[in-house]
C-alpha positions as CSV (number, residue, x, y, z in Angstrom):
1,M,0.0,0.0,0.0
2,T,1.4,3.4,-1.0
3,I,1.7,6.3,1.4
4,R,-1.0,8.1,-0.4
5,S,-3.4,5.2,-0.1
6,R,-2.6,4.9,3.6
7,I,-3.3,8.5,4.2
8,A,-6.6,8.2,2.3
9,S,-7.5,5.2,4.4
10,V,-6.8,7.0,7.6
11,A,-8.7,10.0,6.5
12,L,-11.6,7.9,5.5
13,L,-11.5,6.2,8.9
14,V,-11.4,9.6,10.7
15,V,-14.3,11.0,8.6
16,S,-16.5,8.0,9.1
17,T,-15.8,7.9,12.8
18,Y,-16.6,11.6,13.1
19,L,-19.8,11.1,11.2
20,T,-20.8,8.2,13.4
21,L,-20.1,10.4,16.5
22,L,-22.1,13.3,14.9
23,V,-25.1,11.0,14.5
24,A,-24.7,9.9,18.1
25,E,-24.5,13.6,19.1
26,L,-27.8,14.4,17.4
27,V,-29.5,11.4,19.0
28,V,-28.2,12.3,22.5
29,E,-29.2,16.0,22.0
30,R,-32.7,14.8,21.1
31,I,-33.0,12.4,24.0
32,D,-31.4,14.7,26.6
33,H,-33.2,17.9,25.5
34,P,-36.6,16.8,24.1
35,D,-38.9,19.6,23.3
36,H,-41.5,18.9,26.0
37,F,-43.8,21.6,24.8
38,D,-43.9,20.4,21.2
39,R,-44.3,16.7,22.1
40,I,-47.1,17.4,24.6
41,R,-48.8,19.8,22.2
42,A,-48.6,17.2,19.4
43,R,-50.2,14.5,21.6
44,A,-53.0,16.8,22.7
45,T,-53.7,17.9,19.2
46,S,-53.9,14.3,17.9
47,A,-56.3,13.5,20.7
48,G,-58.5,16.5,19.8
49,R,-57.8,18.3,23.1
50,P,-57.3,22.1,23.2
51,F,-53.7,23.3,23.7
52,D,-52.4,26.9,24.1
53,S,-49.4,26.8,21.7
54,R,-48.1,30.3,22.4
55,P,-44.5,30.3,23.7
56,Q,-44.0,31.7,27.2
57,R,-42.6,35.0,26.0
58,K,-45.8,35.6,23.9
59,V,-48.0,34.8,26.9
60,V,-46.0,37.4,28.9
61,Q,-46.3,39.9,26.1
62,D,-50.0,39.4,25.7
63,L,-50.6,39.8,29.5
64,R,-48.5,43.0,29.6
65,A,-50.3,44.4,26.6
66,S,-53.6,44.0,28.5
67,G,-52.2,45.9,31.5
68,V,-51.1,42.9,33.7
69,D,-47.7,43.2,35.5
70,A,-46.5,39.8,34.1
71,Y,-43.1,38.2,34.1
72,P,-41.8,34.8,33.0
73,F,-40.8,32.4,35.7
74,F,-37.1,32.3,36.5
75,N,-35.0,30.5,39.0
76,A,-31.8,31.4,40.9
77,K,-29.6,30.1,38.0
78,D,-31.4,32.3,35.6
79,I,-30.9,35.3,37.8
80,G,-27.2,34.4,38.3
81,L,-26.9,34.3,34.5
82,A,-28.6,37.7,34.1
83,M,-26.3,39.2,36.7
84,R,-23.3,37.9,34.8
85,L,-24.5,39.2,31.5
86,L,-25.2,42.6,33.0
87,G,-21.8,42.6,34.8
88,Q,-23.3,42.4,38.3
89,A,-22.1,38.9,39.3
90,D,-20.9,38.4,42.9
91,T,-22.1,41.9,44.0
92,V,-24.9,40.3,46.1
93,L,-26.1,36.9,47.0
94,V,-28.5,35.6,44.3
95,P,-32.1,35.9,45.4
96,I,-33.7,32.4,46.0
97,S,-37.3,33.3,45.2
98,G,-39.1,35.2,42.5
99,L,-40.3,38.7,41.9
100,G,-42.9,39.6,44.5
101,G,-46.5,40.8,43.7
102,V,-46.6,40.0,40.0
103,T,-48.3,37.6,37.7
104,T,-45.8,34.9,37.0
105,V,-46.1,32.8,33.8
106,N,-45.0,29.4,34.9
107,C,-45.2,26.5,32.4
108,N,-47.6,24.5,30.3
109,E,-47.7,20.7,30.7
110,S,-51.5,20.2,30.5
111,G,-52.6,22.4,27.6
112,R,-53.0,25.8,29.3
113,W,-50.3,28.1,30.7
114,A,-50.2,28.0,34.5
115,T,-49.8,31.3,36.2
116,Y,-49.7,32.5,39.7
117,V,-49.7,35.9,41.5
118,S,-46.6,35.8,43.8
119,D,-46.7,37.0,47.3
120,R,-44.5,39.8,48.6
121,H,-41.5,37.5,48.9
122,G,-41.9,35.9,45.5
123,F,-43.4,32.6,46.5
124,N,-46.6,30.9,45.3
125,N,-48.9,32.0,48.2
126,P,-51.7,34.5,48.7
127,D,-50.0,37.5,50.3
128,S,-52.3,37.1,53.4
129,V,-50.2,34.2,54.7
130,W,-47.6,36.7,55.8
131,T,-50.0,38.7,58.0
132,V,-50.7,35.9,60.5
133,S,-48.7,33.3,62.4
134,A,-47.8,30.2,60.5
135,D,-48.2,26.7,61.9
136,A,-46.0,25.2,59.3
137,V,-43.9,25.9,56.2
138,I,-43.1,23.5,53.4
139,L,-39.7,23.7,51.6
140,G,-38.5,22.2,48.3
141,D,-38.2,22.7,44.6
142,S,-40.7,22.9,41.7
143,F,-42.8,20.1,43.1
144,V,-43.5,22.1,46.2
145,M,-43.9,25.4,44.4
146,G,-46.7,23.8,42.3
147,Q,-45.1,23.9,38.9
148,C,-47.4,23.7,35.9
149,V,-50.8,23.8,37.8
150,N,-53.1,26.7,38.5
151,Q,-52.6,28.7,41.6
152,G,-54.3,27.1,44.5
153,Q,-53.5,23.6,43.4
154,D,-50.1,23.2,45.0
155,I,-49.5,21.1,48.1
156,A,-49.5,24.1,50.5
157,S,-52.8,25.4,49.1
158,R,-54.4,22.0,49.4
159,L,-53.3,21.8,53.0
160,R,-54.7,25.3,53.7
161,Q,-58.0,24.1,52.2
162,R,-57.9,21.3,54.7
163,G,-57.5,23.8,57.6
164,M,-53.7,23.7,58.1
165,G,-51.8,27.0,58.4
166,V,-49.0,26.4,55.8
167,V,-46.7,28.8,54.0
168,N,-45.3,27.6,50.7
169,L,-41.5,28.3,50.6
170,G,-40.8,26.0,47.6
171,Y,-39.2,27.4,44.5
172,A,-38.3,25.6,41.2
173,G,-34.7,25.0,40.6
174,N,-33.6,25.2,44.2
175,G,-31.5,22.2,45.2
176,P,-30.8,21.2,48.9
177,A,-28.3,23.9,49.6
178,L,-30.7,26.6,48.5
179,V,-33.5,24.9,50.4
180,L,-31.4,25.1,53.5
181,A,-30.8,28.8,52.7
182,T,-34.5,29.3,52.3
183,L,-35.1,27.8,55.8
184,R,-32.6,30.3,57.2
185,E,-33.8,33.3,55.1
186,Y,-37.6,32.8,55.3
187,A,-38.6,30.1,57.8
188,R,-36.4,31.2,60.7
189,P,-38.2,34.6,61.0
190,L,-41.6,32.8,61.0
191,R,-40.5,30.3,63.7
192,P,-43.2,27.7,62.6
193,R,-43.8,24.7,64.8
194,I,-43.5,22.4,61.7
195,V,-40.9,22.6,58.9
196,I,-41.7,20.1,56.1
197,W,-38.5,19.5,54.0
198,T,-39.4,17.9,50.7
199,V,-36.8,15.8,49.0
200,F,-37.1,14.9,45.3
201,D,-35.4,12.2,43.3
202,N,-33.0,14.6,41.6
203,D,-31.7,16.1,44.8
204,L,-28.5,14.0,44.9
205,A,-27.5,15.3,41.5
206,D,-28.5,18.8,42.6
207,V,-26.2,18.5,45.6
208,I,-23.3,17.7,43.3
209,G,-24.1,20.5,40.8
210,E,-24.5,23.1,43.5
211,R,-20.9,22.7,44.6
212,T,-19.8,24.6,41.4
213,V,-22.1,27.7,41.8
214,P,-20.3,30.4,43.8
215,S,-23.4,32.0,45.2
216,V,-24.8,28.7,46.4
217,V,-21.4,27.8,48.0
218,R,-21.7,31.1,49.9
219,Y,-25.2,30.2,51.1
220,R,-23.9,26.7,52.0
221,S,-21.2,28.2,54.2
222,G,-23.9,29.8,56.3
223,E,-23.8,33.3,54.7
224,T,-27.2,35.0,54.7
225,A,-28.6,38.0,52.9
226,G,-31.5,38.9,55.2
227,W,-34.0,38.8,52.3
228,F,-37.0,38.5,54.6
229,Q,-36.3,42.0,55.9
230,R,-35.2,43.3,52.5
231,A,-38.2,42.4,50.3
232,D,-38.5,45.8,48.6
233,E,-34.8,46.0,47.9
234,R,-34.9,42.4,46.5
235,N,-37.8,43.2,44.2
236,A,-36.1,46.3,42.9
237,L,-33.0,44.3,42.2
238,L,-35.0,41.6,40.3
239,R,-37.0,44.2,38.3
240,G,-33.8,45.8,37.2
241,L,-32.3,42.4,36.2
242,L,-35.4,41.2,34.4
243,A,-36.2,44.4,32.5
244,P,-33.8,43.5,29.6
245,V,-35.2,40.0,29.5
246,V,-38.8,41.2,29.3
247,N,-37.9,43.8,26.7
248,G,-36.0,41.2,24.7
249,R,-32.6,42.8,25.0
250,I,-31.0,39.7,26.5
251,V,-32.1,36.1,26.2
252,L,-31.6,33.6,29.0
253,W,-33.4,30.5,27.9
254,K,-33.3,30.3,24.1
255,R,-30.1,29.0,22.4
256,S,-29.2,30.7,19.1
257,W,-28.8,28.7,15.9
258,R,-25.1,29.5,15.9
259,A,-24.7,28.0,19.4
260,G,-26.7,24.9,18.3
261,V,-24.4,24.4,15.2
262,R,-21.3,25.0,17.4
263,Q,-22.5,22.4,19.9
264,A,-23.2,19.8,17.2
265,V,-19.9,20.3,15.4
266,T,-18.0,20.0,18.7
267,L,-20.1,17.0,19.9
268,G,-21.2,19.1,22.9
269,A,-24.1,17.0,24.0
270,L,-22.2,13.7,23.6
271,R,-19.3,15.0,25.7
272,A,-21.8,16.3,28.3
273,R,-23.4,12.9,28.5
274,V,-20.0,11.2,29.1
275,R,-19.3,13.7,31.9
276,D,-22.7,13.1,33.4
277,L,-22.2,9.3,33.3
278,R,-18.8,9.8,35.1
279,S,-20.3,12.2,37.7
280,A,-23.2,9.9,38.3
281,K,-21.0,7.1,39.6
282,M,-22.3,5.5,42.8
283,D,-19.3,7.0,44.7
284,D,-20.4,10.5,43.8
285,L,-24.1,9.8,44.6
286,A,-23.0,8.3,47.9
287,E,-21.1,11.5,48.6
288,G,-24.1,13.6,47.6
289,R,-26.2,11.5,50.0
290,R,-23.7,12.3,52.8
291,D,-23.9,16.0,52.0
292,L,-27.7,15.9,51.9
293,E,-27.8,14.1,55.3
294,A,-25.5,16.8,56.8
295,M,-27.8,19.5,55.5
296,L,-30.8,17.8,57.0
297,D,-29.0,17.4,60.3
298,E,-28.3,21.2,60.2
299,A,-31.9,21.9,59.4
300,T,-33.0,19.7,62.4
301,D,-30.9,21.7,64.7
302,E,-31.9,25.0,63.2
303,T,-35.6,24.2,63.5
304,A,-35.2,22.9,67.1
305,S,-33.5,26.2,68.0
306,W,-36.9,27.9,68.0
307,G,-38.8,24.9,69.3
308,G,-39.9,23.6,65.9
309,R,-39.9,20.2,64.4
310,L,-38.5,19.0,61.1
311,V,-40.6,16.6,59.0
312,L,-39.1,14.8,56.0
313,L,-41.2,14.2,52.8
314,H,-39.8,12.1,49.9
315,L,-41.5,12.7,46.5
316,P,-40.7,10.4,43.5
317,S,-40.2,11.3,39.9
318,W,-42.0,10.4,36.7
319,E,-39.1,7.9,36.0
320,F,-39.9,6.1,39.3
321,V,-43.5,5.4,38.0
322,R,-42.0,4.1,34.7
323,G,-40.0,1.6,36.7
324,N,-36.7,3.4,36.5
325,P,-36.1,4.4,40.1
326,S,-32.9,6.4,39.5
327,A,-31.4,7.4,42.9
328,T,-34.6,7.0,44.8
329,E,-33.5,4.1,46.9
330,L,-30.3,5.8,47.9
331,I,-32.3,8.9,48.9
332,A,-34.9,6.9,50.8
333,A,-32.1,5.1,52.8
334,G,-30.5,8.4,53.7
335,L,-33.8,10.0,54.8
336,A,-34.7,7.0,56.9
337,Q,-31.3,7.2,58.6
338,V,-31.6,10.9,59.3
339,A,-35.1,10.4,60.6
340,R,-33.9,7.6,63.0
341,R,-30.9,9.6,64.1
342,N,-32.9,12.7,64.9
343,G,-36.2,11.3,65.9
344,L,-38.0,12.8,62.9
345,L,-41.2,12.0,61.1
346,Y,-40.4,10.6,57.6
347,L,-43.2,10.5,55.0
348,D,-42.5,8.3,52.0
349,G,-44.6,9.7,49.2
350,R,-43.5,6.9,46.9
351,R,-46.3,4.7,48.2
352,L,-48.8,6.9,46.4
353,F,-47.2,6.1,43.0
354,R,-46.4,2.4,43.4
355,T,-49.9,1.3,42.4
356,S,-51.0,0.7,38.8
357,T,-53.0,3.9,39.0
358,G,-49.9,6.0,39.8
359,W,-50.1,7.5,36.3
360,R,-53.2,9.5,37.2
361,Y,-51.0,11.8,39.3
362,F,-49.3,13.1,36.1
363,P,-50.7,15.1,33.2
364,Q,-52.5,12.9,30.7
365,D,-50.0,13.7,27.9
366,S,-46.9,12.7,29.8
367,L,-44.7,11.2,27.2
368,V,-41.7,12.8,28.8
369,S,-40.8,13.6,32.4
370,T,-43.3,16.1,33.9
371,H,-44.4,17.5,37.2
372,Y,-47.5,16.2,39.0
373,S,-51.0,17.0,37.9
374,A,-53.4,18.8,40.3
375,A,-54.6,15.4,41.4
376,G,-51.0,14.4,42.2
377,Y,-50.3,17.5,44.4
378,D,-53.7,16.9,46.1
379,A,-52.8,13.3,46.9
380,V,-49.5,14.4,48.5
381,A,-51.3,17.1,50.5
382,Q,-53.7,14.4,51.8
383,L,-50.7,12.2,52.8
384,V,-49.2,15.1,54.8
385,F,-52.5,16.1,56.3
386,E,-53.2,12.6,57.6
387,A,-49.7,12.2,59.0
388,L,-49.5,15.5,60.8
389,G,-53.1,15.4,61.9
390,T,-52.6,12.0,63.7
391,A,-49.2,13.1,64.9
392,G,-50.7,16.1,66.7
393,G,-48.4,18.5,64.8
394,A,-49.3,21.5,62.7
395,T,-53.1,21.1,62.6
396,T,-53.4,22.4,66.2
397,G,-52.8,26.0,67.1
398,V,-53.9,29.5,66.5
399,G,-53.3,32.1,63.8
400,R,-53.5,29.8,60.8
401,P,-53.1,31.3,57.4
402,T,-56.4,30.4,55.8
403,A,-57.2,29.4,52.2
404,D,-57.8,32.2,49.8
405,P,-61.3,32.0,48.3
406,A,-59.8,31.8,44.8
407,E,-57.5,28.9,45.7
408,G,-58.2,25.6,43.9
409,R,-60.4,27.0,41.2
């Protein structure tokens, strides 16, 4: 074989290998980043069900055009990105809740866009919950916040409708370190008798990911911003950060076509999947479990410092119902251990989803991972209500925040 033919053979091998990897890249990109909105819309349309196909930014624009003070939902990561784009990174701790007193356009997993009017601190509550003493607060991520259902259909609202005085301190995108920060920033001033810490199946991965976010690391070290006393200042900060987003001058969530081409050519999704597989090793998850347990121990002591009691609630994912439990068993073992060590009440919400009818707790068009339906959040609320009612906890006492008349409609 001549040198020229050898070079041609090597070049052909390189090109064919790259094309194979490029095909794998496109497959991984499609699997890892499926367009939930398009897939759910297509299924609803084929079944003849109505579906609001407007993108989130159009919903916000339409509401603002009608005089509604509306904003898209954003999480702490979005705010951190906006701060970096505007050259304000590391000037203050990133707020861990949303813009207060506005209509927030949340998400659409059921055919209609879910919105809520945030309270003064940016959480999904009627503002009246802050004017009376709270028996309990519930902490967590999007599943506590009530992602993708109408206002009044989240867990805390359903508990208020059952007579419990509960404040919703859940916020989408917050991992355990930010949940602990929320306890210190917002639950500590309230001094509730019950603090319900909700753990979701992705929390071990969140623990690992939060280690690389400077603002989260600062929260984890015990630093606080005093946001409870600085609500007006926080809202002014967020309005300033979000104005360029609402006006379209900066884009946080939509990737440009150039970025998409660049990622495909450089096999970005494939390389990210390899990194994820390496970071998801059992050793890493076990370390994440130890970190989570340490945070729960801290939360136990923090809550006990004002005479309160921590309750642990474990909620499963859509993948759990599909029979792919992910890290759920590792999380459950860790929660059980923390509960035994500290004498805590541990509520295992997975039992609600183990039956053959567990699917009814998700939107009917769930072809991809979604949040719970209104029925799912209500079932969780009933589990909590029954447990705390029989345990003599948060259902007794005075000064309960009551259900807003509009809640649950």
